[in-house]
C-alpha positions in Angstrom: 2.5 27.4 0.9 5.9 25.6 0.5 6.7 26.1 4.2 3.3 24.7 5.3 3.5 21.7 2.9 7.1 20.8 3.7 7.6 21.7 7.4 4.2 21.9 9.1 1.8 19.6 7.4 3.9 16.4 7.5 3.6 16.2 11.4 -0.2 16.6 11.2 -0.3 14.0 8.4 1.6 11.4 10.3 -0.4 12.0 13.5 -3.7 11.6 11.6 -2.4 8.6 9.7 -1.1 6.7 12.7 -4.0 7.8 15.0 -6.5 6.8 12.3 -5.0 3.4 11.6 -4.8 2.6 15.3 -8.4 3.7 15.9 -9.7 1.6 13.0 -7.7 -1.5 14.1 -9.0 -1.0 17.7 -12.5 -0.9 16.4 -11.9 -4.2 14.6 -10.6 -5.8 17.8 -13.2 -4.8 20.4 -16.2 -6.7 18.9 -16.6 -10.2 20.3 -16.6 -13.0 17.8 -19.4 -15.0 19.3 -18.8 -18.2 17.4 -16.0 -19.7 15.3 -16.3 -18.7 11.7 -13.2 -20.4 10.4 -14.0 -21.6 6.9 -13.7 -25.3 6.1 -11.3 -26.9 5.2 -9.5 -25.0 7.9 -5.8 -25.3 8.9 -5.0 -27.4 11.9 -1.9 -25.4 13.0 -0.7 -21.9 13.0 2.2 -22.8 10.7 -0.4 -24.1 8.1 -2.5 -20.9 8.6 0.4 -18.5 8.2 1.6 -20.5 5.1 -1.9 -20.1 3.6 -2.0 -16.4 4.3 1.4 -15.8 2.7 0.3 -17.8 -0.3 -2.8 -15.8 -0.7 -0.9 -12.5 -0.3 1.9 -13.5 -2.7 -0.3 -14.2 -5.7 -3.7 -12.6 -4.7 -5.3 -16.0 -4.8 -8.9 -15.1 -4.2 -8.8 -12.5 -7.0 -7.0 -14.9 -9.3 -9.5 -17.6 -8.7 -12.7 -15.5 -9.0 -11.9 -12.5 -11.2 -9.0 -12.9 -13.6 -9.7 -9.6 -15.3 -9.3 -7.7 -12.0 -6.3 -9.7 -11.1 -4.5 -8.5 -14.3 -4.6 -5.0 -12.9 -4.6 -5.5 -9.1 -1.6 -7.8 -8.9 0.9 -5.6 -10.8 -0.6 -2.6 -9.1 0.1 -3.8 -5.5 3.4 -5.5 -6.5 4.7 -2.3 -8.0 3.4 -0.3 -5.0 5.4 -2.5 -2.6 8.5 -2.2 -4.8 8.1 1.6 -5.0 7.7 2.0 -1.3 10.7 -0.2 -0.6 12.7 1.5 -3.3 12.0 4.9 -1.9 13.1 3.8 1.7 16.3 2.0 0.5 17.2 4.3 -2.4 16.9 7.5 -0.4 18.5 6.2 2.7 21.5 4.7 0.9 21.6 7.3 -1.9 21.1 4.6 -4.5 23.9 2.5 -3.3 21.9 -0.4 -1.9 23.0 -2.9 -4.6 26.6 -1.9 -4.1 26.2 -2.5 -0.4 24.7 -5.9 -0.9 27.3 -7.1 -3.5 30.3 -4.7 -3.4 32.4 -7.0 -5.5 29.9 -7.4 -8.3 28.1 -4.0 -8.4 30.0 -0.7 -8.5 28.6 2.4 -6.9 27.7 3.9 -10.3 26.0 0.8 -11.4 24.0 0.6 -8.2 22.7 4.1 -8.8 21.8 3.2 -12.4 20.0 0.0 -11.3 18.2 1.9 -8.6 17.0 4.5 -11.1 16.1 1.7 -13.7 14.0 -0.2 -11.2 12.4 2.8 -9.8 11.4 4.1 -13.3 10.2 0.6 -14.3 8.0 0.1 -11.2 6.7 3.6 -11.5 5.5 2.9 -15.2 4.0 -0.4 -14.2 2.2 1.3 -11.3 0.8 4.0 -13.7 -0.3 1.5 -16.3 -2.0 -0.7 -13.7 -3.8 2.3 -12.4 -5.1 3.3 -15.8 -6.4 -0.2 -16.4 -8.2 -0.2 -13.0 -9.7 3.1 -13.8 -10.8 1.9 -17.3 -12.6 -1.0 -15.7 -14.5 1.4 -13.4 -15.7 3.3 -16.4 -16.4 0.5 -18.9 -17.3 -2.7 -17.0 -21.0 -2.4 -16.1 -20.9 -4.5 -13.0 -17.8 -2.7 -11.7 -19.3 0.7 -12.5 -22.5 -0.2 -10.7 -20.7 -0.8 -7.4 -18.3 2.1 -7.7 -18.7 5.1 -5.5 -17.3 8.6 -5.9 -14.6 7.9 -3.4 -13.4 5.0 -5.5 -12.7 7.3 -8.5 -11.2 10.0 -6.2 -8.8 7.5 -4.8 -7.7 6.4 -8.3 -7.3 9.9 -9.6 -5.3 10.8 -6.5 -3.0 7.9 -7.1 -2.7 8.8 -10.7 -1.6 12.3 -9.8 1.0 10.9 -7.4 2.2 8.3 -10.0 2.2 10.9 -12.8 4.3 13.4 -11.0 6.7 10.7 -9.8 7.2 9.3 -13.3 7.6 12.8 -14.7 10.4 13.6 -12.2 12.1 10.3 -13.2 11.9 10.9 -16.9 12.1 14.7 -17.4 15.7 16.1 -16.8 14.3 19.5 -15.8 12.2 18.0 -13.0 14.7 15.4 -11.8 15.6 15.3 -8.1 18.6 13.7 -6.6 18.7 11.2 -3.8 20.8 13.5 -1.6 18.1 16.4 -1.9 15.4 13.9 -0.8 17.4 12.5 2.1 18.4 15.9 3.4 14.8 17.1 3.4 13.4 13.9 5.0 16.2 13.8 7.5 15.2 17.2 8.8 11.6 16.0 9.3 12.6 12.9 11.1 14.9 14.7 13.4 12.3 17.5 14.0 14.5 20.0 12.5 12.7 20.6 9.2 14.4 22.3 6.3 13.0 24.0 3.3 11.5 21.9 0.5 13.9 21.4 -2.5 13.4 23.9 -5.2 11.2 21.6 -7.3 7.6 22.4 -7.9 6.8 18.9 -9.1 8.2 17.4 -5.9 6.2 19.8 -3.8 2.9 18.7 -5.5 4.0 15.1 -5.4 4.7 15.3 -1.7 1.4 17.2 -1.1 -0.6 14.5 -2.8 1.1 11.7 -0.8 0.1 13.6 2.4 -3.4 13.9 1.3 -3.5 10.2 0.5 -2.1 9.4 4.0 -4.8 11.6 5.7 -7.7 10.0 4.0 -6.2 6.6 4.2 -7.5 5.4 7.7 -11.0 6.6 6.8 -11.4 5.0 3.5 -11.5 1.7 1.7 -7.8 1.9 1.4 -7.7 0.3 4.9 -8.2 -3.0 3.2 -4.4 -3.2 3.3 -4.7 -4.0 7.0 -8.3 -5.4 6.8 -7.1 -8.3 4.7 -4.9 -9.6 7.5 -7.7 -9.3 10.0 -10.3 -10.9 7.8 -7.8 -13.8 7.0 -7.2 -14.3 10.8 -11.0 -14.6 11.4 -11.7 -17.1 8.6 -8.5 -19.1 8.4 -7.2 -19.3 12.1 -6.9 -22.8 13.3 -9.1 -24.3 16.1 -9.7 -27.8 17.5 -13.5 -28.0 17.8 -16.4 -27.1 15.6 -18.2 -23.9 16.3 -20.7 -24.3 19.1 -23.2 -21.8 17.6 -24.6 -18.6 19.1 -24.4 -18.4 22.9 -27.6 -19.3 24.5 -29.3 -20.5 21.3 -31.3 -23.7 21.5 -30.9 -25.8 18.5 -33.4 -28.6 17.9 -32.9 -31.1 15.1 -36.0 -32.2 13.3 -36.6 -35.9 12.9 
């Protein structure tokens, strides 16, 4: 099982993930938008449109405006997720020395590793608490439970499994894994020269659950990560003239 999870499955996972995401985005692009649906007041320039997109992404403006209770969980969840992904990339690639590389005169190598561990642990716990809050709302808030599907709960439980194992490896000395072990393993995958998984059962299950998430990602609601940008482009893109209406439609104004 370890050989399949660590040396064979990752290539199928990446192929399904990239192929699925590309297919979904292509499906979004081929339908013709028959009339302008930009919402008023609409931005007059691309600079204004992009600025508005960034603003909405940065603070989750729509959720903050219409559902504060959801925003309390959704904003820290997504912020921590972005920090975790960035931390994994930078921490593993630099072996935790990213802060020393940025400011070598201010941050020693040992301090950089300590900061990397501290931030990773903090963001992992924030992510876990936000997940528990969102799951709590699914069970206890009637209007949320009414529109929740089985897949919504499965996604949350899958993310909880990933977060729980990740936090346990951070906090439990017997399950800890070094940056070097992770980089050696991932380097083998990226160079198409896979090596055996590190001897850590918690990492194997963590890695397996992450791959399961990547496989179902393109075919689930999780695609809202990309769909948000597509939707924002449709309703906030600038244009100079009002929408002409449906092609071929005859509009008669009553007197």
